[in-house]
N, C-alpha and C positions, 0 to 999 in steps of 0.2 A: 382603247387600250387593250381590251380582250382580243380584238381582231389582230392587233400587232402580235400578241403572244401566241395566238393560234398560228399565224403565218410563220413566226420564228421557230415554233416547235415543228411544223411541217418541213421547213427547210433543213432543220437539224437531222430529221430522219431520212432525208433523201441522200442517196449515194453521191459523193462528190464526183464531178466529172473527171478530175485528175486521177482519181482512183480507178475509174472505169477505163480510162486510156492506158494506165499502167497495167491493169489486169490483161487488157487485150494484147498489149505488147509482150507481156510475160507468157500469156497462153500461146501466142504465135511462136515465140522463141522456144519455149519448153516443148511445145507440141511438135515442131519440126525436129528438134533434137531427140525427142522420144521416138518418133517414127523412124528416124535414121538409126537410132541405137537398136531398136527392136528388129528392124530389117537386117542390120549387120550382125546381130546376135544369132539370128536364125540362118543367115547366109553362111556363117562359119568363117574360120580363118582363111586368109588369102593363101592360095597355093604357093609352093616354093617357086615355081616357074614365074608366076605373076609377081611375086615378091622381088625376085632377081631382076625382072624387067623394070619394076618401079625403082629399084635401087640403082640401076643403070641410068635411068632418067634423072634421078636426083643427083647422082655423081656428075653427070654432065652439067647440071645447073650449078653445082658447087664449084666445079672447075671454071666455068664461065664467070662466076662471081669473083673467084680468086684472081683470075687473069685481068679482071676489070678493076682490081684494087679494092674490092668490097669484101674484105676478110670477115667482117662482122656478119654480113649477110650469109656468107659461105658457112660460118660457124652455126648460124641459126638453121640453115638447111641441113647441115650435117646432124645436128641434134634432132631435128624433125624426123630424119631418116631413121635414126636410132630409136626414137620414140615409136615410130610405126612398127619397127621390128619387135620391140618389147611388147607393145600392145597386141600384135599378132600372135606372139608366143603365149600370151596370157589372155587370149581373145575372150573366152567365156566369162572369166573373172572380171575383166575390165568392162565389158559391155553389160554384164549383169549388175555390177555395182553402179554403172552409169544410169541404168534404167531405174534402179532404186532411188538414187539421188534425184533424178528428174521427177519421179513420182512424189518425193518429199516436197520439191519446189512447187509442183502442180497443186498438191494439197494445200500448201501455204497460201498460194494465190487465191484458190477457191475460198478458203476460209476468210481471207481479207475481204474478198468480194462480198461475202455474206456478212461482213461486219464483225468478225471475231479477231480480237487482238492476238490470240494464239497463232493465227496465220502469220502474223508479222514475225514472230519468234521462229516459227517453222521456216519461213523464207530466209531468215538470217542463217539458220542451220544449213539450209540448202546452198546458200551462197558460199559459205565457208567450205562445205563438203565438196562442192564442184571445183574449188580451187585446190583443196587438199588431196582429192582422190589421185591426182597425177603423181603425187609424192609417194603413194603406196606402191607404185610400180617402178619408179625411177628415183635415183638419188638426185639431189638438187643440182649438182654440177651438169647433169645430163639434160636439164630442162631449160629451154630458152627463157631468160628472164622476162622477155617481152610478153610471153603467154601469161605468166603469173601476174605481171604488172597490169595488163589489160583486163584480166579476170577480176582482180581486186578493184580496179577502177570502176568497171561497169557494175559490179556487185555493190560497191559502195554508193554509187550514184542511185541505183535503184532502191537500195535500203533507205537512203536519205529521202527520196521522193515518196516512198511508201510511208515513211515515218511522219510526213506532213499530214497524213490522213488518219493518224492514230486517234485523234480526238473524236472522230466519227465512230470508230470501232469500240466495241464493248468487250 
């Protein structure tokens, strides 16, 4: 009987495999996003010439989608182009905020990995902030609903999966 209790207590203290997998996935995603945001921050805004070139490329995609009868895709491309222009105009604010939000997420994942429930709450804050930050620079009508929907779905999925490991955290 004592042997069974010792084995059960040791198993309770080991980090769940699903938590390890989730942490690795989150670190990978947040890490790549953080590197990209830091590089973009220090690279600076896109030059007006490059912005016009990108706008021309996007306009050709929009006209192609419209001529093919895919107006909803053309609308998404149009909104993405506008988002790019707004983000470029607010370059340092946007990428600075993105870096802060990503660091919050990274901190939450590290704390969960270490077995602290506060990390779960920090991760929820990160998930919400990552979706909300877009709305600080654009009005809702200018944001493709697909971006918000996918952001909420993936955030919700990861929050749910992390919540399955809360019993292990203290």
